[in-house]
Backbone of each chain as ProteinMPNN parsed JSONL, in Angstrom:
{"seq_chain_A": "MGGTKVQRLSGMQKQVLSLYRGFLRVARSKSEEERRNIESVVNQEFRRNSKEVDRKNFQYIEYLLRRGNKQLDQLRNPGTIGLSSLQIDFLKIN", "coords_chain_A": {"N_chain_A": [[3.969, -14.394, 31.43], [1.059, -13.682, 33.319], [-1.259, -15.984, 32.424], [-3.684, -18.462, 33.267], [-4.353, -18.07, 35.873], [-5.083, -15.214, 37.668], [-3.116, -12.756, 38.864], [-2.446, -9.972, 41.046], [-0.847, -7.23, 39.53], [2.667, -6.806, 39.692], [4.908, -4.092, 40.555], [6.987, -4.088, 38.739], [5.986, -5.618, 36.633], [3.991, -3.914, 35.809], [5.551, -1.859, 34.807], [6.684, -3.133, 32.626], [4.425, -3.688, 31.069], [3.605, -1.124, 30.597], [5.677, -0.169, 29.059], [5.359, -1.802, 26.825], [2.878, -0.913, 25.952], [3.622, 1.686, 25.343], [5.275, 1.275, 23.095], [3.386, 0.25, 21.29], [1.764, 2.447, 21.06], [3.464, 4.391, 19.929], [3.903, 3.199, 17.54], [1.578, 3.665, 16.166], [1.919, 6.207, 15.195], [3.456, 6.024, 13.008], [4.069, 5.127, 9.509], [1.67, 3.01, 7.816], [2.819, 0.57, 7.017], [5.245, 0.508, 8.438], [4.219, 0.565, 10.953], [2.954, -1.929, 11.222], [5.213, -3.471, 11.058], [6.715, -2.642, 13.329], [4.917, -3.402, 15.332], [4.919, -6.174, 15.024], [7.591, -6.942, 15.492], [8.011, -5.964, 18.106], [6.029, -7.295, 19.512], [6.922, -9.973, 19.212], [9.417, -9.817, 20.547], [8.656, -9.175, 23.223], [7.041, -11.344, 23.86], [8.802, -13.457, 23.607], [10.717, -12.84, 25.554], [9.058, -12.95, 27.769], [8.682, -15.599, 28.051], [11.237, -16.672, 28.184], [12.807, -15.325, 30.046], [13.689, -15.524, 33.401], [11.341, -14.868, 35.847], [12.185, -13.926, 38.251], [14.569, -12.796, 37.89], [15.443, -10.015, 38.481], [17.377, -8.068, 38.025], [18.193, -8.421, 35.371], [15.759, -8.022, 34.081], [15.325, -5.396, 34.727], [17.396, -4.282, 33.3], [16.545, -4.907, 30.698], [14.248, -3.361, 30.626], [15.325, -0.794, 30.802], [16.773, -0.703, 28.426], [14.717, -1.066, 26.582], [13.162, 1.226, 27.062], [14.898, 3.173, 26.205], [15.064, 2.589, 23.492], [12.451, 3.073, 22.831], [12.292, 5.832, 23.262], [13.931, 6.66, 21.164], [12.395, 5.87, 18.994], [10.269, 7.562, 19.327], [11.154, 9.945, 18.41], [10.351, 11.986, 15.773], [11.843, 11.871, 13.499], [12.787, 9.319, 13.334], [11.995, 6.752, 11.352], [11.216, 4.113, 11.591], [11.573, 0.819, 13.025], [13.622, -0.244, 11.614], [16.059, 1.047, 11.689], [16.796, 0.572, 14.256], [16.884, -2.046, 14.516], [19.26, -3.451, 14.216], [20.416, -3.169, 16.62], [18.717, -4.682, 18.22], [19.282, -7.236, 17.219], [21.985, -7.51, 17.724], [22.237, -7.518, 20.496], [20.734, -9.675, 21.264]], "CA_chain_A": [[3.165, -13.476, 32.233], [-0.373, -13.954, 33.368], [-1.718, -17.354, 32.481], [-5.102, -18.467, 33.601], [-4.531, -17.502, 37.213], [-4.848, -13.78, 37.576], [-2.589, -12.16, 40.092], [-2.28, -8.523, 40.924], [0.406, -6.946, 38.839], [3.738, -6.201, 40.478], [5.378, -2.822, 39.996], [7.829, -4.336, 37.582], [5.105, -6.035, 35.54], [3.336, -2.71, 35.292], [6.519, -1.132, 33.972], [6.829, -3.865, 31.364], [3.207, -3.48, 30.27], [3.571, 0.271, 30.176], [6.633, -0.077, 27.949], [4.703, -2.454, 25.682], [1.854, 0.038, 25.509], [4.342, 2.805, 24.729], [5.687, 0.874, 21.749], [2.211, 0.145, 20.417], [1.3, 3.812, 20.811], [4.336, 5.111, 19.003], [3.734, 2.552, 16.234], [0.434, 4.306, 15.501], [2.288, 7.483, 14.581], [4.293, 5.758, 11.832], [3.305, 4.692, 8.324], [0.947, 1.743, 8.009], [3.745, -0.547, 6.863], [6.176, 0.54, 9.557], [3.443, 0.245, 12.139], [2.826, -3.395, 11.302], [6.551, -3.993, 11.318], [7.035, -2.384, 14.737], [4.047, -4.232, 16.166], [5.285, -7.586, 15.0], [8.885, -7.123, 16.165], [7.847, -5.7, 19.537], [5.246, -8.41, 20.022], [7.796, -11.15, 19.325], [10.401, -9.569, 21.606], [8.045, -9.255, 24.556], [6.582, -12.712, 24.102], [9.961, -14.325, 23.798], [11.279, -12.559, 26.871], [8.149, -13.359, 28.843], [8.853, -17.044, 28.239], [12.614, -17.102, 28.432], [13.472, -14.663, 31.169], [13.231, -15.912, 34.733], [10.628, -13.705, 36.389], [12.851, -13.432, 39.462], [15.841, -12.179, 37.505], [15.069, -8.593, 38.46], [18.437, -7.242, 37.461], [18.139, -8.531, 33.908], [14.513, -7.39, 33.626], [15.553, -3.952, 34.804], [18.234, -3.939, 32.162], [15.694, -4.933, 29.491], [13.359, -2.195, 30.699], [16.103, 0.401, 30.454], [17.075, -0.775, 27.001], [13.463, -0.848, 25.861], [12.753, 2.628, 27.158], [15.791, 3.954, 25.36], [14.627, 2.372, 22.106], [11.162, 3.746, 22.675], [12.598, 7.256, 23.094], [14.435, 6.863, 19.8], [11.266, 5.734, 18.072], [9.381, 8.721, 19.495], [11.68, 11.02, 17.6], [9.631, 11.901, 14.501], [12.796, 11.574, 12.437], [12.966, 7.875, 13.244], [10.873, 6.266, 10.572], [10.727, 2.861, 12.16], [12.514, -0.005, 13.761], [14.706, -0.754, 10.78], [17.324, 1.617, 12.121], [17.125, 0.08, 15.587], [16.868, -3.505, 14.462], [20.629, -3.948, 14.379], [20.595, -3.175, 18.062], [17.988, -5.852, 18.714], [19.971, -8.464, 16.839], [23.305, -7.546, 18.343], [22.169, -7.832, 21.914], [20.204, -11.022, 21.498]], "C_chain_A": [[1.727, -13.953, 32.261], [-0.675, -15.431, 33.453], [-3.185, -17.329, 32.877], [-5.362, -17.897, 34.993], [-4.208, -16.017, 37.149], [-4.345, -13.246, 38.903], [-2.601, -10.652, 39.932], [-0.909, -8.264, 40.336], [1.425, -6.343, 39.804], [4.151, -4.889, 39.819], [6.176, -3.04, 38.728], [6.986, -4.779, 36.381], [4.411, -4.826, 34.93], [4.274, -1.917, 34.396], [6.675, -1.805, 32.611], [5.61, -3.604, 30.468], [3.134, -2.051, 29.759], [4.536, 0.511, 29.012], [6.011, -0.664, 26.674], [3.663, -1.508, 25.076], [2.509, 1.216, 24.787], [4.768, 2.488, 23.301], [4.481, 0.825, 20.801], [1.671, 1.542, 20.086], [2.154, 4.513, 19.772], [4.208, 4.51, 17.595], [2.602, 3.205, 15.443], [0.827, 5.568, 14.751], [3.123, 7.273, 13.321], [3.411, 5.346, 10.645], [2.694, 3.318, 8.593], [1.908, 0.537, 7.97], [4.688, -0.639, 8.06], [5.459, 0.162, 10.849], [3.319, -1.265, 12.313], [4.166, -4.037, 11.646], [6.928, -3.836, 12.803], [6.211, -3.315, 15.63], [4.519, -5.681, 16.182], [6.619, -7.833, 15.703], [8.733, -6.995, 17.684], [7.07, -6.843, 20.197], [6.124, -9.646, 20.222], [8.799, -11.013, 20.462], [9.798, -9.786, 22.996], [7.601, -10.679, 24.864], [7.754, -13.636, 24.384], [10.539, -14.113, 25.197], [10.364, -13.021, 27.997], [8.254, -14.862, 29.089], [10.241, -17.388, 28.728], [13.249, -16.499, 29.666], [12.841, -15.116, 32.481], [12.594, -14.686, 35.401], [11.249, -13.166, 37.666], [14.191, -12.764, 39.15], [15.656, -10.667, 37.344], [16.113, -7.723, 37.775], [18.381, -7.24, 35.925], [16.873, -7.848, 33.375], [14.658, -5.867, 33.67], [16.41, -3.472, 33.64], [17.396, -3.886, 30.872], [14.759, -3.728, 29.458], [14.101, -0.924, 30.288], [16.369, 0.439, 28.958], [15.826, -0.465, 26.169], [13.035, 0.605, 25.893], [13.624, 3.527, 26.298], [15.375, 3.824, 23.892], [13.307, 3.08, 21.82], [11.371, 5.249, 22.468], [13.09, 7.547, 21.684], [13.298, 6.818, 18.788], [10.335, 6.941, 18.143], [9.865, 9.906, 18.706], [11.049, 10.913, 16.211], [10.556, 11.581, 13.331], [13.047, 10.084, 12.277], [11.755, 7.28, 12.542], [10.328, 4.984, 11.171], [11.837, 2.091, 12.82], [13.732, -0.393, 12.939], [16.059, -0.222, 11.226], [17.753, 1.069, 13.483], [17.321, -1.431, 15.598], [18.236, -4.125, 14.731], [20.903, -4.138, 15.862], [19.922, -4.412, 18.665], [18.812, -7.12, 18.482], [21.29, -8.613, 17.584], [23.217, -8.053, 19.784], [21.65, -9.253, 22.152], [21.088, -12.087, 20.873]], "O_chain_A": [[1.25, -14.564, 31.305], [-0.373, -16.067, 34.463], [-3.838, -16.286, 32.824], [-6.418, -17.326, 35.267], [-3.164, -15.624, 36.628], [-5.041, -13.276, 39.918], [-2.749, -10.127, 38.829], [0.054, -8.981, 40.607], [1.094, -5.486, 40.622], [3.79, -4.613, 38.675], [6.061, -2.282, 37.765], [7.242, -4.365, 35.25], [4.26, -4.719, 33.713], [3.867, -1.374, 33.369], [6.783, -1.139, 31.581], [5.746, -3.337, 29.274], [2.67, -1.792, 28.648], [4.25, 1.29, 28.103], [6.127, -0.091, 25.591], [3.585, -1.333, 23.86], [2.018, 1.683, 23.758], [4.64, 3.324, 22.406], [4.549, 1.294, 19.665], [1.187, 1.788, 18.981], [1.64, 5.149, 18.852], [4.378, 5.205, 16.594], [2.654, 3.291, 14.216], [0.164, 5.962, 13.791], [3.463, 8.24, 12.638], [2.191, 5.234, 10.76], [3.137, 2.575, 9.469], [1.81, -0.381, 8.785], [4.902, -1.714, 8.621], [6.035, -0.483, 11.725], [3.547, -1.806, 13.396], [4.245, -5.001, 12.408], [7.396, -4.779, 13.44], [6.735, -3.932, 16.557], [4.517, -6.332, 17.226], [6.767, -8.818, 16.427], [9.257, -7.809, 18.444], [7.41, -7.295, 21.29], [6.074, -10.288, 21.272], [9.014, -11.945, 21.238], [10.365, -10.492, 23.829], [7.763, -11.162, 25.984], [7.704, -14.481, 25.278], [10.812, -15.067, 25.925], [10.836, -13.436, 29.056], [7.959, -15.345, 30.181], [10.42, -18.269, 29.568], [14.138, -17.102, 30.267], [11.621, -15.093, 32.644], [13.208, -13.624, 35.508], [10.892, -12.08, 38.123], [14.857, -12.236, 40.04], [15.706, -10.123, 36.24], [15.791, -6.781, 37.05], [18.504, -6.198, 35.282], [16.911, -7.177, 32.343], [14.188, -5.152, 32.786], [16.181, -2.403, 33.074], [17.518, -2.96, 30.07], [14.511, -3.149, 28.4], [13.585, -0.096, 29.536], [16.211, 1.473, 28.309], [15.874, 0.287, 25.196], [12.598, 1.156, 24.883], [13.153, 4.515, 25.733], [15.338, 4.807, 23.151], [13.08, 3.607, 20.731], [10.724, 5.865, 21.621], [12.715, 8.553, 21.081], [13.243, 7.618, 17.854], [9.695, 7.303, 17.156], [9.077, 10.787, 18.362], [11.184, 9.888, 15.543], [10.111, 11.081, 12.298], [13.471, 9.632, 11.213], [10.641, 7.301, 13.065], [9.114, 4.794, 11.248], [12.898, 2.63, 13.133], [14.751, -0.817, 13.486], [17.071, -0.92, 11.159], [18.936, 1.1, 13.822], [17.847, -2.007, 16.551], [18.356, -5.166, 15.375], [21.523, -5.11, 16.293], [20.497, -5.094, 19.513], [19.015, -7.942, 19.376], [21.657, -9.706, 18.015], [24.005, -8.891, 20.223], [22.057, -9.937, 23.092], [20.788, -13.276, 20.975]]}, "seq_chain_B": "MALRAAILRHVRVPLQASPKLQPWNGSIRSMSSHDDHLTKEEVVDRVLSVVKDFPKVDPSKVTPEVHFQKDLGLDSLDNVEIVMALEEEFKLEIPDKEADKIDSCHLAIEYISNHPMAG", "coords_chain_B": {"N_chain_B": [[17.231, 44.681, 21.535], [17.584, 44.629, 18.791], [19.553, 42.803, 18.623], [18.269, 40.554, 19.581], [16.367, 40.152, 17.598], [18.049, 39.621, 15.512], [19.181, 37.259, 16.332], [16.927, 35.621, 16.458], [16.271, 35.493, 13.824], [18.124, 33.789, 12.85], [18.202, 31.478, 14.329], [16.932, 28.272, 14.272], [14.363, 26.493, 15.498], [13.596, 23.177, 15.744], [10.474, 21.808, 14.84], [8.524, 19.846, 16.943], [6.711, 17.147, 16.202], [3.887, 16.134, 17.761], [2.109, 13.321, 18.317], [0.107, 13.066, 20.143], [-1.179, 15.46, 20.484], [-4.012, 16.75, 19.299], [-5.513, 19.201, 18.348], [-7.736, 19.815, 16.797], [-9.584, 17.831, 16.983], [-10.707, 18.198, 19.545], [-12.03, 20.682, 19.298], [-13.87, 20.124, 17.349], [-15.417, 18.235, 18.562], [-16.481, 19.74, 20.642], [-18.464, 21.117, 19.496], [-20.412, 19.313, 19.068], [-23.601, 18.034, 19.954], [-25.075, 16.962, 23.094], [-26.722, 14.912, 22.613], [-25.747, 13.041, 20.847], [-24.168, 11.367, 22.255], [-22.693, 8.231, 23.01], [-24.815, 5.397, 23.238], [-25.417, 3.014, 25.828], [-25.908, 0.455, 24.817], [-24.759, 0.591, 22.327], [-22.091, 0.917, 22.999], [-21.634, -1.54, 24.281], [-22.048, -3.356, 22.128], [-19.99, -2.591, 20.371], [-17.663, -2.904, 21.908], [-17.758, -5.661, 22.362], [-17.494, -6.564, 19.735], [-14.929, -5.737, 19.074], [-13.421, -7.293, 20.855], [-14.128, -9.855, 20.023], [-12.974, -9.857, 17.531], [-10.333, -10.09, 18.096], [-7.402, -11.863, 17.42], [-6.703, -14.198, 18.982], [-8.947, -14.932, 20.281], [-11.801, -16.908, 20.968], [-14.667, -16.321, 19.384], [-17.19, -17.199, 20.167], [-17.174, -17.359, 22.871], [-17.361, -14.87, 23.897], [-18.881, -12.569, 25.972], [-20.785, -9.894, 27.54], [-19.839, -9.988, 30.121], [-17.458, -11.247, 30.258], [-14.174, -12.213, 31.355], [-10.962, -11.181, 30.438], [-8.521, -12.607, 30.889], [-9.085, -14.757, 32.687], [-11.325, -16.031, 31.512], [-10.977, -16.063, 28.744], [-8.514, -16.999, 28.274], [-6.344, -15.327, 27.79], [-3.217, -13.469, 28.029], [-1.343, -11.021, 30.017], [-0.097, -9.361, 28.161], [-1.685, -9.647, 25.89], [-3.926, -8.534, 26.957], [-3.178, -5.834, 27.168], [-3.046, -5.298, 24.419], [-5.713, -5.59, 23.641], [-6.974, -3.528, 25.082], [-5.718, -1.39, 23.871], [-6.732, -1.666, 21.294], [-9.368, -1.097, 21.797], [-9.123, 1.573, 22.513], [-8.542, 2.672, 20.014], [-10.84, 2.046, 18.594], [-12.761, 3.587, 19.94], [-11.685, 6.072, 19.811], [-10.061, 7.086, 21.928], [-7.68, 7.986, 24.507], [-6.396, 6.015, 26.832], [-5.197, 6.411, 30.035], [-2.248, 4.848, 31.514], [-2.687, 4.001, 34.186], [-5.429, 3.605, 34.382], [-5.807, 1.889, 32.272], [-4.489, -0.424, 33.087], [-6.293, -1.477, 34.83], [-8.426, -2.361, 33.384], [-9.671, -5.291, 32.743], [-11.617, -6.898, 31.795], [-14.571, -7.453, 29.772], [-16.721, -6.301, 30.989], [-15.621, -4.233, 32.684], [-14.417, -2.706, 30.707], [-16.604, -1.825, 29.235], [-17.946, -0.335, 31.188], [-16.002, 1.673, 31.714], [-15.733, 2.942, 29.195], [-18.353, 3.725, 28.579], [-18.749, 5.623, 30.504], [-17.056, 7.567, 29.752], [-16.578, 10.819, 28.683], [-15.515, 11.543, 26.216], [-15.635, 9.48, 24.479], [-16.077, 8.197, 21.255]], "CA_chain_B": [[16.143, 44.214, 20.673], [18.133, 44.328, 17.461], [20.305, 41.557, 18.783], [17.278, 39.481, 19.726], [15.793, 39.907, 16.267], [19.087, 38.996, 14.686], [19.3, 35.853, 16.749], [15.708, 34.896, 16.081], [16.269, 35.267, 12.384], [19.067, 32.737, 12.477], [18.016, 30.231, 15.07], [15.779, 27.475, 13.84], [13.995, 25.461, 16.457], [12.818, 22.155, 15.028], [9.129, 21.533, 15.346], [8.327, 18.461, 17.386], [5.345, 16.702, 15.943], [3.414, 15.279, 18.847], [0.894, 12.638, 17.866], [-0.948, 13.137, 21.161], [-1.906, 16.722, 20.419], [-4.884, 16.867, 18.139], [-6.415, 20.261, 18.788], [-8.986, 19.895, 16.045], [-10.517, 16.878, 17.571], [-11.384, 18.821, 20.674], [-12.976, 21.724, 18.928], [-14.985, 19.538, 16.602], [-16.292, 17.595, 19.534], [-17.183, 20.684, 21.51], [-19.633, 21.607, 18.783], [-21.448, 18.299, 18.974], [-24.558, 18.139, 21.057], [-25.008, 15.839, 24.018], [-27.607, 13.844, 22.171], [-25.113, 11.974, 20.088], [-23.294, 10.547, 23.085], [-22.953, 6.816, 22.76], [-25.699, 4.677, 24.144], [-24.774, 1.852, 26.452], [-26.029, -0.694, 23.903], [-23.782, 0.741, 21.255], [-20.782, 0.63, 23.59], [-21.555, -2.993, 24.483], [-21.874, -3.995, 20.818], [-18.686, -2.321, 19.763], [-16.637, -3.553, 22.738], [-17.792, -7.105, 22.08], [-16.979, -6.91, 18.409], [-13.468, -5.592, 19.115], [-12.863, -8.457, 21.558], [-14.32, -11.031, 19.156], [-12.045, -9.775, 16.401], [-8.956, -10.321, 18.53], [-7.052, -13.134, 16.786], [-6.612, -15.387, 19.836], [-10.189, -15.117, 21.031], [-12.898, -17.685, 20.403], [-15.774, -15.349, 19.446], [-18.396, -17.741, 20.798], [-17.063, -17.235, 24.33], [-17.374, -13.466, 24.309], [-20.132, -12.011, 26.499], [-20.481, -8.62, 28.213], [-19.277, -10.185, 31.461], [-16.292, -12.119, 30.163], [-12.885, -11.728, 31.845], [-10.012, -11.472, 29.357], [-7.51, -13.619, 31.204], [-9.673, -15.956, 33.304], [-12.3, -16.727, 30.665], [-10.6, -16.163, 27.337], [-7.167, -17.573, 28.19], [-5.358, -14.366, 27.298], [-2.264, -13.056, 29.057], [-1.363, -9.58, 30.26], [0.275, -8.638, 26.939], [-2.907, -9.604, 25.067], [-4.806, -7.576, 27.619], [-2.743, -4.508, 26.714], [-3.423, -5.127, 23.016], [-7.163, -5.398, 23.542], [-7.309, -2.182, 25.544], [-5.266, -0.466, 22.824], [-7.686, -1.762, 20.183], [-10.564, -0.365, 22.231], [-8.79, 2.996, 22.396], [-8.669, 3.08, 18.617], [-12.25, 1.939, 18.213], [-13.544, 4.684, 20.522], [-10.894, 7.299, 19.697], [-9.698, 7.527, 23.271], [-6.384, 7.569, 25.004], [-6.63, 5.61, 28.212], [-3.924, 6.458, 30.77], [-1.763, 3.557, 32.023], [-3.275, 3.623, 35.478], [-6.78, 3.096, 34.112], [-5.702, 0.771, 31.334], [-4.09, -1.611, 33.847], [-7.441, -2.031, 35.572], [-9.446, -2.898, 32.48], [-9.289, -6.683, 32.487], [-12.802, -7.67, 31.404], [-15.515, -6.703, 28.95], [-17.552, -5.515, 31.89], [-14.929, -2.997, 33.067], [-14.201, -1.906, 29.498], [-17.884, -1.189, 28.911], [-18.148, 0.695, 32.211], [-15.071, 2.781, 31.521], [-15.998, 3.661, 27.945], [-19.656, 4.408, 28.569], [-18.668, 6.794, 31.383], [-16.043, 8.496, 29.252], [-17.285, 11.831, 27.887], [-14.943, 11.766, 24.889], [-15.729, 8.276, 23.65], [-16.827, 8.497, 20.04]], "C_chain_B": [[16.663, 43.82, 19.288], [18.869, 42.993, 17.504], [19.336, 40.375, 18.828], [16.694, 39.112, 18.349], [16.8, 39.187, 15.378], [19.23, 37.521, 15.036], [18.096, 35.061, 16.267], [15.668, 34.598, 14.591], [17.128, 34.061, 12.016], [18.849, 31.412, 13.172], [16.776, 29.525, 14.556], [15.504, 26.412, 14.89], [13.146, 24.422, 15.734], [11.454, 21.935, 15.672], [9.035, 20.07, 15.758], [6.884, 18.076, 17.115], [4.92, 15.781, 17.074], [2.1, 14.634, 18.452], [-0.253, 12.775, 18.873], [-1.798, 14.398, 21.01], [-2.733, 16.79, 19.142], [-5.929, 17.927, 18.445], [-7.752, 20.272, 18.053], [-10.045, 18.944, 16.568], [-11.377, 17.52, 18.645], [-12.425, 19.812, 20.219], [-14.141, 21.171, 18.117], [-15.985, 18.927, 17.572], [-17.1, 18.594, 20.352], [-18.428, 21.238, 20.814], [-20.753, 20.574, 18.752], [-22.363, 18.386, 20.185], [-24.446, 16.911, 21.941], [-25.788, 14.638, 23.509], [-26.887, 12.7, 21.486], [-24.112, 11.198, 20.931], [-23.707, 9.088, 22.93], [-23.951, 6.235, 23.753], [-24.947, 3.471, 24.695], [-24.787, 0.639, 25.514], [-24.959, -0.639, 22.814], [-22.374, 0.426, 21.774], [-20.609, -0.876, 23.751], [-21.265, -3.699, 23.153], [-20.461, -3.823, 20.274], [-17.546, -2.921, 20.578], [-16.594, -5.042, 22.406], [-17.206, -7.41, 20.711], [-15.464, -6.722, 18.34], [-12.841, -6.84, 19.757], [-12.981, -9.713, 20.69], [-13.339, -11.049, 17.994], [-10.6, -10.049, 16.795], [-8.549, -11.74, 18.126], [-7.109, -14.364, 17.716], [-7.924, -15.737, 20.53], [-11.177, -15.982, 20.252], [-14.168, -16.831, 20.525], [-17.008, -15.878, 20.188], [-18.356, -17.611, 22.318], [-17.283, -15.816, 24.824], [-18.771, -13.002, 24.73], [-19.784, -10.694, 27.197], [-19.824, -8.79, 29.583], [-17.912, -10.87, 31.432], [-14.993, -11.431, 30.639], [-11.801, -12.15, 30.85], [-9.069, -12.633, 29.695], [-8.135, -14.901, 31.762], [-10.527, -16.741, 32.314], [-11.838, -16.94, 29.229], [-9.182, -16.698, 27.157], [-6.121, -16.622, 27.634], [-4.356, -14.062, 28.407], [-2.228, -11.528, 29.141], [-0.937, -8.77, 29.032], [-0.927, -8.537, 25.988], [-3.866, -8.558, 25.616], [-4.468, -6.132, 27.19], [-3.204, -4.271, 25.275], [-4.922, -4.882, 22.849], [-7.549, -3.99, 23.965], [-6.868, -1.133, 24.511], [-6.229, -0.482, 21.632], [-8.976, -1.023, 20.534], [-10.333, 1.147, 22.153], [-9.004, 3.472, 20.967], [-10.119, 3.076, 18.174], [-13.042, 3.157, 18.706], [-12.812, 6.022, 20.511], [-10.567, 7.91, 21.047], [-8.221, 7.289, 23.491], [-6.564, 7.275, 26.485], [-5.296, 5.615, 28.958], [-3.562, 5.085, 31.359], [-2.5, 3.081, 33.264], [-4.668, 3.024, 35.293], [-6.684, 1.83, 33.263], [-5.338, -0.523, 32.07], [-5.27, -2.266, 34.549], [-8.449, -2.715, 34.658], [-9.068, -4.315, 32.066], [-10.491, -7.551, 32.085], [-13.676, -6.81, 30.498], [-16.343, -5.779, 29.828], [-16.893, -4.174, 32.242], [-14.676, -2.095, 31.861], [-15.47, -1.138, 29.156], [-18.183, -0.058, 29.9], [-17.297, 1.929, 31.92], [-15.462, 3.609, 30.303], [-17.345, 4.377, 28.002], [-19.681, 5.597, 29.537], [-17.691, 7.849, 30.881], [-16.694, 9.537, 28.335], [-16.769, 11.979, 26.462], [-15.093, 10.557, 23.971], [-16.587, 8.556, 22.425], [-16.92, 7.318, 19.117]], "O_chain_B": [[16.24, 42.823, 18.702], [18.818, 42.187, 16.575], [19.559, 39.342, 18.198], [16.554, 37.94, 18.0], [16.462, 38.285, 14.612], [19.378, 36.662, 14.167], [18.236, 33.961, 15.732], [15.11, 33.591, 14.153], [16.893, 33.4, 11.005], [19.254, 30.359, 12.68], [15.708, 30.124, 14.427], [16.332, 25.534, 15.13], [12.099, 24.749, 15.176], [11.323, 21.886, 16.895], [9.422, 19.174, 15.008], [5.957, 18.612, 17.721], [5.549, 14.749, 17.304], [1.093, 15.319, 18.273], [-1.423, 12.625, 18.522], [-2.979, 14.41, 21.359], [-2.191, 16.878, 18.04], [-7.077, 17.613, 18.759], [-8.772, 20.682, 18.607], [-11.238, 19.244, 16.581], [-12.602, 17.399, 18.648], [-13.564, 19.795, 20.688], [-15.258, 21.683, 18.188], [-17.2, 19.072, 17.436], [-18.249, 18.336, 20.711], [-19.331, 21.762, 21.466], [-21.901, 20.903, 18.451], [-21.95, 18.761, 21.282], [-23.796, 15.932, 21.576], [-25.55, 13.501, 23.918], [-27.329, 11.552, 21.525], [-23.294, 10.452, 20.392], [-24.878, 8.758, 22.747], [-23.926, 6.545, 24.944], [-23.982, 2.986, 24.105], [-23.809, -0.104, 25.428], [-24.353, -1.643, 22.439], [-21.577, -0.229, 21.103], [-19.565, -1.427, 23.401], [-20.359, -4.528, 23.062], [-19.834, -4.765, 19.79], [-16.566, -3.399, 20.007], [-15.522, -5.61, 22.197], [-16.499, -8.403, 20.543], [-14.783, -7.461, 17.629], [-11.85, -7.371, 19.256], [-12.06, -10.527, 20.629], [-12.924, -12.111, 17.53], [-9.74, -10.221, 15.932], [-9.248, -12.704, 18.439], [-7.516, -15.444, 17.287], [-8.002, -16.715, 21.275], [-11.365, -15.813, 19.047], [-14.685, -16.636, 21.625], [-17.773, -15.106, 20.764], [-19.386, -17.737, 22.979], [-17.382, -15.581, 26.029], [-19.716, -13.04, 23.942], [-18.608, -10.409, 27.421], [-19.306, -7.823, 30.141], [-17.284, -11.05, 32.476], [-14.752, -10.255, 30.369], [-11.722, -13.316, 30.463], [-8.855, -13.528, 28.877], [-7.761, -16.002, 31.359], [-10.466, -17.97, 32.275], [-12.26, -17.892, 28.573], [-8.703, -16.837, 26.031], [-5.119, -17.061, 27.069], [-4.603, -14.355, 29.577], [-2.968, -10.834, 28.444], [-1.36, -7.625, 28.871], [-1.161, -7.499, 25.368], [-4.516, -7.816, 24.88], [-5.354, -5.331, 26.893], [-3.69, -3.19, 24.941], [-5.343, -4.073, 22.022], [-8.347, -3.33, 23.299], [-7.546, -0.127, 24.303], [-6.507, 0.559, 21.036], [-9.598, -0.401, 19.674], [-11.228, 1.903, 21.776], [-9.573, 4.538, 20.735], [-10.573, 3.98, 17.472], [-13.885, 3.691, 17.985], [-13.262, 6.989, 21.126], [-10.773, 9.102, 21.273], [-7.584, 6.511, 22.782], [-6.847, 8.168, 27.283], [-4.366, 4.909, 28.568], [-4.437, 4.274, 31.662], [-2.884, 1.917, 33.374], [-5.036, 2.059, 35.964], [-7.38, 0.843, 33.502], [-5.825, -1.596, 31.715], [-5.249, -3.465, 34.829], [-9.234, -3.551, 35.106], [-8.258, -4.518, 31.162], [-10.395, -8.778, 32.04], [-13.535, -5.587, 30.464], [-16.629, -4.637, 29.468], [-17.513, -3.118, 32.119], [-14.717, -0.87, 31.975], [-15.422, 0.047, 28.828], [-18.612, 1.028, 29.51], [-17.788, 3.057, 31.884], [-15.516, 4.837, 30.374], [-17.469, 5.507, 27.529], [-20.531, 6.479, 29.412], [-17.518, 8.895, 31.506], [-17.294, 9.178, 27.322], [-17.483, 12.478, 25.592], [-14.711, 10.618, 22.802], [-17.691, 9.089, 22.54], [-17.524, 7.416, 18.049]]}, "name": "protein", "num_of_chains": 2, "seq": "MGGTKVQRLSGMQKQVLSLYRGFLRVARSKSEEERRNIESVVNQEFRRNSKEVDRKNFQYIEYLLRRGNKQLDQLRNPGTIGLSSLQIDFLKINMALRAAILRHVRVPLQASPKLQPWNGSIRSMSSHDDHLTKEEVVDRVLSVVKDFPKVDPSKVTPEVHFQKDLGLDSLDNVEIVMALEEEFKLEIPDKEADKIDSCHLAIEYISNHPMAG"}
């Protein structure tokens, strides 16, 4: 994403960035340790996908967005302490 | 009514803790006078120091006019992280629509110095 040339963001890019922001926001509500953990996992996931996923593969990106939003909803539940419970999901799918 | 009371006694609705709602913040702020609103210089200093502290940024390149992606070689994910760091520094929550527009120190300084809740 991005690079040195700055383009206007597409609708889909905005959705991705908004999801990223959502994860970073929810991380703030967790313990300091869990927060760092969430930030590092989420950061790696997004960076990896931004390099590996073809930016024209809209169907797959939409799938990733749906999956990410679902995980974000789970994390928003105050009962979910952190990603450790969701991590299995990350590993399984990738 | 008796039935309602009986039901209410037995039904437990779980409390949803919402991190966004911080009622005390608001009331504390409403007591503060206008005089302690941030000066532009202070906003500039603090924005620059947040950007300089960002791990991928070369601090010597950071000026009040610098563009995050064009001048500092950051990407859109870094951009999100910087804006989030600014939110924490100034105790703000910047809505997505605004946050997407903040792509330079200049715009960050403008946005924050015009924000009545920035602290």
